C-alpha positions in Angstrom: 0.3 0.2 0.2 1.5 3.1 -0.4 -1.3 5.6 1.4 -4.5 5.8 2.4 -6.9 8.1 3.1 -5.0 10.3 0.1 -7.1 13.9 0.5 -6.4 17.0 -1.7 -9.3 19.7 -2.7 -10.2 17.6 -5.6 -11.4 15.2 -3.7 -10.5 12.2 -1.4 -9.5 8.6 -2.7 -9.8 5.7 0.2 -6.1 3.8 -1.1 -3.4 4.4 -3.5 -1.9 0.8 -3.7 1.1 -1.1 -6.3 -0.4 -4.5 -7.8 2.1 -6.6 -8.4 2.0 -6.0 -12.4 3.4 -2.4 -11.7 0.0 -0.6 -12.0 -1.7 1.9 -9.5 -4.3 1.0 -7.7 -6.8 3.7 -6.6 -9.2 2.0 -4.2 -13.2 3.6 -3.5 -14.0 1.2 -0.2 -17.7 0.8 0.2 -19.5 -0.1 3.8 -23.2 -0.4 4.5 -24.9 -2.3 7.3 -27.5 -3.6 5.1 -28.4 -3.5 0.6 -31.6 -3.7 1.4 -32.2 -0.1 -0.5 -29.4 -0.6 -3.2 -26.5 -2.2 -3.8 -23.2 -0.8 -2.1 -21.8 -0.4 -5.8 -24.5 1.6 -7.0 -23.1 4.6 -4.9 -20.2 5.2 -6.5 -21.6 7.7 -9.3 -20.8 9.4 -12.1 -20.1 11.7 -10.3 -17.4 10.1 -7.1 -16.3 8.8 -10.2 -14.9 11.6 -11.8 -13.6 13.1 -9.0 -11.6 10.4 -7.8 -10.2 10.9 -11.9 -9.4 14.2 -10.8 -7.7 13.1 -7.5 -5.5 9.8 -9.3 -4.5 13.0 -12.2 -3.4 15.4 -8.8 -1.9 12.3 -7.1 0.1 11.3 -10.5 1.1 14.9 -10.9 2.4 16.0 -7.6 4.5 12.4 -7.2 6.0 13.2 -10.8 4.6 10.1 -11.8 4.2 9.5 -15.6 2.9 7.1 -18.4 2.4 4.4 -15.8 -0.6 2.5 -16.1 -3.7 2.8 -13.3 -6.9 1.8 -12.5 -10.4 2.2 -10.9 -10.9 -0.7 -7.9 -13.8 -0.7 -5.5 -14.4 -2.6 -2.5 -17.6 -2.7 -0.7 -18.7 -4.1 2.0 -22.0 -5.5 3.4 -22.0 -6.0 7.0 -25.3 -8.1 6.8 -27.6 -7.7 10.2 -29.9 -11.0 8.9 -26.7 -12.4 7.1 -23.0 -12.9 7.3 -20.7 -10.0 6.4 -19.9 -9.9 2.8 -16.5 -8.2 0.8 -16.7 -8.2 -2.8 -13.6 -6.5 -4.8 -14.7 -5.1 -8.1 -11.1 -4.4 -10.1 -11.2 -1.9 -12.9 -14.7 -0.6 -11.7 -15.0 2.0 -14.2 -12.6 3.7 -17.2 -11.0 6.6 -16.4 
């Protein structure tokens, strides 16, 4: 893991990691008590995606990282009041 809770004026990214192939991975983590009203991954809206992209670009620029592959993942955690907790990982959840 490179960093967690990275924030700047354009937004915030929960985790910034490096995959085994060297790809930078910007991760949004969403925790919900249940999915009674909507799936937890649905809260990563187009607006949130745009903010994450701007924040990722800021991170890349301020750390002089060029020409390196990167992607956006989403991890959802559903605590589940009536069922076991569920953790789901969506690799390449959206494209820039």
